PyMOL CGO cylinders between C-alpha atoms (Angstrom):
from pymol import cmd
from pymol.cgo import CYLINDER

trace = [
    CYLINDER, -123.74, -98.00, 0.04, -125.77, -98.60, 3.20, 0.3, 1, 1, 1, 1, 1, 1,
    CYLINDER, -125.77, -98.60, 3.20, -125.15, -96.67, 6.37, 0.3, 1, 1, 1, 1, 1, 1,
    CYLINDER, -125.15, -96.67, 6.37, -124.44, -99.93, 8.18, 0.3, 1, 1, 1, 1, 1, 1,
    CYLINDER, -124.44, -99.93, 8.18, -121.35, -100.48, 6.02, 0.3, 1, 1, 1, 1, 1, 1,
    CYLINDER, -121.35, -100.48, 6.02, -120.11, -96.97, 6.88, 0.3, 1, 1, 1, 1, 1, 1,
    CYLINDER, -120.11, -96.97, 6.88, -120.66, -97.73, 10.57, 0.3, 1, 1, 1, 1, 1, 1,
    CYLINDER, -120.66, -97.73, 10.57, -118.65, -100.94, 10.28, 0.3, 1, 1, 1, 1, 1, 1,
    CYLINDER, -118.65, -100.94, 10.28, -115.83, -99.17, 8.43, 0.3, 1, 1, 1, 1, 1, 1,
    CYLINDER, -115.83, -99.17, 8.43, -115.64, -96.63, 11.26, 0.3, 1, 1, 1, 1, 1, 1,
    CYLINDER, -115.64, -96.63, 11.26, -115.60, -99.39, 13.88, 0.3, 1, 1, 1, 1, 1, 1,
    CYLINDER, -115.60, -99.39, 13.88, -112.93, -101.42, 12.08, 0.3, 1, 1, 1, 1, 1, 1,
    CYLINDER, -112.93, -101.42, 12.08, -110.82, -98.27, 11.62, 0.3, 1, 1, 1, 1, 1, 1,
    CYLINDER, -110.82, -98.27, 11.62, -111.13, -97.58, 15.33, 0.3, 1, 1, 1, 1, 1, 1,
    CYLINDER, -111.13, -97.58, 15.33, -109.94, -101.11, 16.08, 0.3, 1, 1, 1, 1, 1, 1,
    CYLINDER, -109.94, -101.11, 16.08, -106.98, -100.68, 13.70, 0.3, 1, 1, 1, 1, 1, 1,
    CYLINDER, -106.98, -100.68, 13.70, -106.00, -97.46, 15.47, 0.3, 1, 1, 1, 1, 1, 1,
    CYLINDER, -106.00, -97.46, 15.47, -106.31, -99.28, 18.79, 0.3, 1, 1, 1, 1, 1, 1,
    CYLINDER, -106.31, -99.28, 18.79, -104.14, -102.15, 17.59, 0.3, 1, 1, 1, 1, 1, 1,
    CYLINDER, -104.14, -102.15, 17.59, -101.43, -99.67, 16.63, 0.3, 1, 1, 1, 1, 1, 1,
    CYLINDER, -101.43, -99.67, 16.63, -101.53, -98.24, 20.15, 0.3, 1, 1, 1, 1, 1, 1,
    CYLINDER, -101.53, -98.24, 20.15, -101.67, -101.66, 21.77, 0.3, 1, 1, 1, 1, 1, 1,
    CYLINDER, -101.67, -101.66, 21.77, -99.01, -103.48, 19.76, 0.3, 1, 1, 1, 1, 1, 1,
    CYLINDER, -99.01, -103.48, 19.76, -96.91, -100.62, 18.34, 0.3, 1, 1, 1, 1, 1, 1,
    CYLINDER, -96.91, -100.62, 18.34, -96.90, -97.94, 21.04, 0.3, 1, 1, 1, 1, 1, 1,
    CYLINDER, -96.90, -97.94, 21.04, -93.81, -96.24, 19.59, 0.3, 1, 1, 1, 1, 1, 1,
    CYLINDER, -93.81, -96.24, 19.59, -95.62, -95.88, 16.24, 0.3, 1, 1, 1, 1, 1, 1,
    CYLINDER, -95.62, -95.88, 16.24, -98.71, -94.52, 18.01, 0.3, 1, 1, 1, 1, 1, 1,
    CYLINDER, -98.71, -94.52, 18.01, -96.47, -92.02, 19.79, 0.3, 1, 1, 1, 1, 1, 1,
    CYLINDER, -96.47, -92.02, 19.79, -95.12, -90.80, 16.44, 0.3, 1, 1, 1, 1, 1, 1,
    CYLINDER, -95.12, -90.80, 16.44, -98.64, -90.45, 15.04, 0.3, 1, 1, 1, 1, 1, 1,
    CYLINDER, -98.64, -90.45, 15.04, -99.78, -88.22, 17.91, 0.3, 1, 1, 1, 1, 1, 1,
    CYLINDER, -99.78, -88.22, 17.91, -96.47, -86.40, 18.32, 0.3, 1, 1, 1, 1, 1, 1,
    CYLINDER, -96.47, -86.40, 18.32, -95.71, -87.57, 21.85, 0.3, 1, 1, 1, 1, 1, 1,
    CYLINDER, -95.71, -87.57, 21.85, -92.81, -89.50, 23.34, 0.3, 1, 1, 1, 1, 1, 1,
    CYLINDER, -92.81, -89.50, 23.34, -93.18, -92.15, 26.04, 0.3, 1, 1, 1, 1, 1, 1,
    CYLINDER, -93.18, -92.15, 26.04, -90.01, -91.54, 28.07, 0.3, 1, 1, 1, 1, 1, 1,
    CYLINDER, -90.01, -91.54, 28.07, -90.53, -94.38, 30.54, 0.3, 1, 1, 1, 1, 1, 1,
    CYLINDER, -90.53, -94.38, 30.54, -92.02, -97.87, 30.61, 0.3, 1, 1, 1, 1, 1, 1,
    CYLINDER, -92.02, -97.87, 30.61, -95.02, -96.33, 32.37, 0.3, 1, 1, 1, 1, 1, 1,
    CYLINDER, -95.02, -96.33, 32.37, -95.41, -93.98, 29.40, 0.3, 1, 1, 1, 1, 1, 1,
    CYLINDER, -95.41, -93.98, 29.40, -95.36, -96.90, 26.97, 0.3, 1, 1, 1, 1, 1, 1,
    CYLINDER, -95.36, -96.90, 26.97, -97.92, -98.65, 29.17, 0.3, 1, 1, 1, 1, 1, 1,
    CYLINDER, -97.92, -98.65, 29.17, -100.13, -95.56, 28.95, 0.3, 1, 1, 1, 1, 1, 1,
    CYLINDER, -100.13, -95.56, 28.95, -100.02, -95.72, 25.15, 0.3, 1, 1, 1, 1, 1, 1,
    CYLINDER, -100.02, -95.72, 25.15, -100.95, -99.40, 25.18, 0.3, 1, 1, 1, 1, 1, 1,
    CYLINDER, -100.95, -99.40, 25.18, -103.86, -98.72, 27.54, 0.3, 1, 1, 1, 1, 1, 1,
    CYLINDER, -103.86, -98.72, 27.54, -105.24, -95.36, 26.38, 0.3, 1, 1, 1, 1, 1, 1,
    CYLINDER, -105.24, -95.36, 26.38, -104.43, -95.45, 22.67, 0.3, 1, 1, 1, 1, 1, 1,
    CYLINDER, -104.43, -95.45, 22.67, -104.64, -99.22, 22.48, 0.3, 1, 1, 1, 1, 1, 1,
    CYLINDER, -104.64, -99.22, 22.48, -107.05, -101.16, 24.64, 0.3, 1, 1, 1, 1, 1, 1,
    CYLINDER, -107.05, -101.16, 24.64, -109.56, -98.33, 24.92, 0.3, 1, 1, 1, 1, 1, 1,
    CYLINDER, -109.56, -98.33, 24.92, -109.80, -97.86, 21.14, 0.3, 1, 1, 1, 1, 1, 1,
    CYLINDER, -109.80, -97.86, 21.14, -109.95, -101.60, 20.46, 0.3, 1, 1, 1, 1, 1, 1,
    CYLINDER, -109.95, -101.60, 20.46, -112.96, -101.82, 22.80, 0.3, 1, 1, 1, 1, 1, 1,
    CYLINDER, -112.96, -101.82, 22.80, -114.49, -98.66, 21.34, 0.3, 1, 1, 1, 1, 1, 1,
    CYLINDER, -114.49, -98.66, 21.34, -114.56, -100.29, 17.91, 0.3, 1, 1, 1, 1, 1, 1,
    CYLINDER, -114.56, -100.29, 17.91, -115.12, -103.91, 18.91, 0.3, 1, 1, 1, 1, 1, 1,
    CYLINDER, -115.12, -103.91, 18.91, -118.23, -103.50, 21.07, 0.3, 1, 1, 1, 1, 1, 1,
    CYLINDER, -118.23, -103.50, 21.07, -120.33, -101.95, 18.27, 0.3, 1, 1, 1, 1, 1, 1,
    CYLINDER, -120.33, -101.95, 18.27, -119.22, -104.63, 15.81, 0.3, 1, 1, 1, 1, 1, 1,
    CYLINDER, -119.22, -104.63, 15.81, -120.07, -107.44, 18.20, 0.3, 1, 1, 1, 1, 1, 1,
    CYLINDER, -120.07, -107.44, 18.20, -123.43, -106.02, 19.23, 0.3, 1, 1, 1, 1, 1, 1,
    CYLINDER, -123.43, -106.02, 19.23, -124.43, -104.31, 15.95, 0.3, 1, 1, 1, 1, 1, 1,
    CYLINDER, -124.43, -104.31, 15.95, -126.59, -102.03, 18.12, 0.3, 1, 1, 1, 1, 1, 1,
    CYLINDER, -126.59, -102.03, 18.12, -127.05, -98.46, 16.85, 0.3, 1, 1, 1, 1, 1, 1,
    CYLINDER, -127.05, -98.46, 16.85, -126.51, -97.07, 20.35, 0.3, 1, 1, 1, 1, 1, 1,
    CYLINDER, -126.51, -97.07, 20.35, -123.10, -98.77, 20.58, 0.3, 1, 1, 1, 1, 1, 1,
    CYLINDER, -123.10, -98.77, 20.58, -122.05, -97.19, 17.28, 0.3, 1, 1, 1, 1, 1, 1,
    CYLINDER, -122.05, -97.19, 17.28, -123.40, -93.84, 18.50, 0.3, 1, 1, 1, 1, 1, 1,
    CYLINDER, -123.40, -93.84, 18.50, -121.29, -94.00, 21.68, 0.3, 1, 1, 1, 1, 1, 1,
    CYLINDER, -121.29, -94.00, 21.68, -118.18, -94.67, 19.58, 0.3, 1, 1, 1, 1, 1, 1,
    CYLINDER, -118.18, -94.67, 19.58, -119.14, -91.88, 17.18, 0.3, 1, 1, 1, 1, 1, 1,
    CYLINDER, -119.14, -91.88, 17.18, -119.77, -89.47, 20.04, 0.3, 1, 1, 1, 1, 1, 1,
    CYLINDER, -119.77, -89.47, 20.04, -116.34, -90.30, 21.48, 0.3, 1, 1, 1, 1, 1, 1,
    CYLINDER, -116.34, -90.30, 21.48, -114.67, -89.41, 18.17, 0.3, 1, 1, 1, 1, 1, 1,
    CYLINDER, -114.67, -89.41, 18.17, -116.87, -86.30, 17.79, 0.3, 1, 1, 1, 1, 1, 1,
    CYLINDER, -116.87, -86.30, 17.79, -115.97, -84.96, 21.22, 0.3, 1, 1, 1, 1, 1, 1,
    CYLINDER, -115.97, -84.96, 21.22, -112.31, -85.78, 20.66, 0.3, 1, 1, 1, 1, 1, 1,
    CYLINDER, -112.31, -85.78, 20.66, -112.48, -83.50, 17.62, 0.3, 1, 1, 1, 1, 1, 1,
    CYLINDER, -112.48, -83.50, 17.62, -114.31, -80.85, 19.62, 0.3, 1, 1, 1, 1, 1, 1,
    CYLINDER, -114.31, -80.85, 19.62, -111.67, -81.07, 22.34, 0.3, 1, 1, 1, 1, 1, 1,
    CYLINDER, -111.67, -81.07, 22.34, -108.96, -80.58, 19.75, 0.3, 1, 1, 1, 1, 1, 1,
    CYLINDER, -108.96, -80.58, 19.75, -110.74, -77.47, 18.37, 0.3, 1, 1, 1, 1, 1, 1,
    CYLINDER, -110.74, -77.47, 18.37, -110.94, -76.09, 21.90, 0.3, 1, 1, 1, 1, 1, 1,
    CYLINDER, -110.94, -76.09, 21.90, -107.19, -76.68, 22.24, 0.3, 1, 1, 1, 1, 1, 1,
    CYLINDER, -107.19, -76.68, 22.24, -106.52, -74.99, 18.90, 0.3, 1, 1, 1, 1, 1, 1,
    CYLINDER, -106.52, -74.99, 18.90, -108.34, -71.88, 20.12, 0.3, 1, 1, 1, 1, 1, 1,
    CYLINDER, -108.34, -71.88, 20.12, -107.38, -71.80, 23.81, 0.3, 1, 1, 1, 1, 1, 1,
    CYLINDER, -107.38, -71.80, 23.81, -103.79, -73.05, 23.48, 0.3, 1, 1, 1, 1, 1, 1,
    CYLINDER, -103.79, -73.05, 23.48, -103.25, -71.21, 20.18, 0.3, 1, 1, 1, 1, 1, 1,
    CYLINDER, -103.25, -71.21, 20.18, -101.94, -74.29, 18.37, 0.3, 1, 1, 1, 1, 1, 1,
    CYLINDER, -101.94, -74.29, 18.37, -103.50, -73.79, 14.97, 0.3, 1, 1, 1, 1, 1, 1,
    CYLINDER, -103.50, -73.79, 14.97, -101.23, -75.87, 12.80, 0.3, 1, 1, 1, 1, 1, 1,
    CYLINDER, -101.23, -75.87, 12.80, -101.64, -78.33, 9.98, 0.3, 1, 1, 1, 1, 1, 1,
    CYLINDER, -101.64, -78.33, 9.98, -101.22, -81.38, 12.23, 0.3, 1, 1, 1, 1, 1, 1,
    CYLINDER, -101.22, -81.38, 12.23, -103.96, -80.28, 14.63, 0.3, 1, 1, 1, 1, 1, 1,
    CYLINDER, -103.96, -80.28, 14.63, -106.42, -79.40, 11.88, 0.3, 1, 1, 1, 1, 1, 1,
    CYLINDER, -106.42, -79.40, 11.88, -105.60, -82.73, 10.21, 0.3, 1, 1, 1, 1, 1, 1,
    CYLINDER, -105.60, -82.73, 10.21, -106.41, -84.42, 13.51, 0.3, 1, 1, 1, 1, 1, 1,
    CYLINDER, -106.41, -84.42, 13.51, -109.76, -82.62, 13.65, 0.3, 1, 1, 1, 1, 1, 1,
    CYLINDER, -109.76, -82.62, 13.65, -110.57, -83.82, 10.15, 0.3, 1, 1, 1, 1, 1, 1,
    CYLINDER, -110.57, -83.82, 10.15, -109.55, -87.39, 10.97, 0.3, 1, 1, 1, 1, 1, 1,
    CYLINDER, -109.55, -87.39, 10.97, -111.61, -87.44, 14.17, 0.3, 1, 1, 1, 1, 1, 1,
    CYLINDER, -111.61, -87.44, 14.17, -114.67, -85.93, 12.50, 0.3, 1, 1, 1, 1, 1, 1,
    CYLINDER, -114.67, -85.93, 12.50, -114.41, -88.44, 9.65, 0.3, 1, 1, 1, 1, 1, 1,
    CYLINDER, -114.41, -88.44, 9.65, -114.56, -91.33, 12.11, 0.3, 1, 1, 1, 1, 1, 1,
    CYLINDER, -114.56, -91.33, 12.11, -117.42, -89.63, 13.97, 0.3, 1, 1, 1, 1, 1, 1,
    CYLINDER, -117.42, -89.63, 13.97, -119.35, -89.28, 10.71, 0.3, 1, 1, 1, 1, 1, 1,
    CYLINDER, -119.35, -89.28, 10.71, -118.74, -92.92, 9.74, 0.3, 1, 1, 1, 1, 1, 1,
    CYLINDER, -118.74, -92.92, 9.74, -119.89, -94.19, 13.12, 0.3, 1, 1, 1, 1, 1, 1,
    CYLINDER, -119.89, -94.19, 13.12, -122.89, -91.85, 13.37, 0.3, 1, 1, 1, 1, 1, 1,
    CYLINDER, -122.89, -91.85, 13.37, -124.24, -92.34, 9.84, 0.3, 1, 1, 1, 1, 1, 1,
    CYLINDER, -124.24, -92.34, 9.84, -127.83, -93.58, 9.72, 0.3, 1, 1, 1, 1, 1, 1,
    CYLINDER, -127.83, -93.58, 9.72, -129.39, -95.24, 12.76, 0.3, 1, 1, 1, 1, 1, 1,
    CYLINDER, -129.39, -95.24, 12.76, -126.50, -94.51, 15.18, 0.3, 1, 1, 1, 1, 1, 1,
    CYLINDER, -126.50, -94.51, 15.18, -126.90, -90.78, 14.58, 0.3, 1, 1, 1, 1, 1, 1,
    CYLINDER, -126.90, -90.78, 14.58, -130.62, -91.12, 15.11, 0.3, 1, 1, 1, 1, 1, 1,
    CYLINDER, -130.62, -91.12, 15.11, -130.00, -93.11, 18.30, 0.3, 1, 1, 1, 1, 1, 1,
    CYLINDER, -130.00, -93.11, 18.30, -127.72, -90.35, 19.57, 0.3, 1, 1, 1, 1, 1, 1,
    CYLINDER, -127.72, -90.35, 19.57, -130.53, -87.88, 18.99, 0.3, 1, 1, 1, 1, 1, 1,
    CYLINDER, -130.53, -87.88, 18.99, -133.08, -90.23, 20.63, 0.3, 1, 1, 1, 1, 1, 1,
    CYLINDER, -133.08, -90.23, 20.63, -135.01, -90.80, 17.40, 0.3, 1, 1, 1, 1, 1, 1,
    CYLINDER, -135.01, -90.80, 17.40, -134.87, -94.61, 17.34, 0.3, 1, 1, 1, 1, 1, 1,
]
cmd.load_cgo(trace, "trace")
């Protein structure tokens, strides 16, 4: 399997996650364990968990540029790092949080495989 296919799987998965946030904000809320209590809260899910993630996956697929995949991969990587910081600082070491770290690092790995990872390191 070529690295390019892994990169595309990561991008498509990112778009799918974004579509859940954009079109099914209540489902996205359940996935992340939050509750939008107002219309503004639902709007936040559509924007932050929806539109942002759709763009994060769509731009690399449209451009097929390694640097675009590396930006998306770096976003997932640092999301995982942020969650680890929270686990330590906020003392929330539970199965859901560690599962989130694994999920985020999986997407980072898919998006950074091959040339995107090299682009992130400045090797291409």
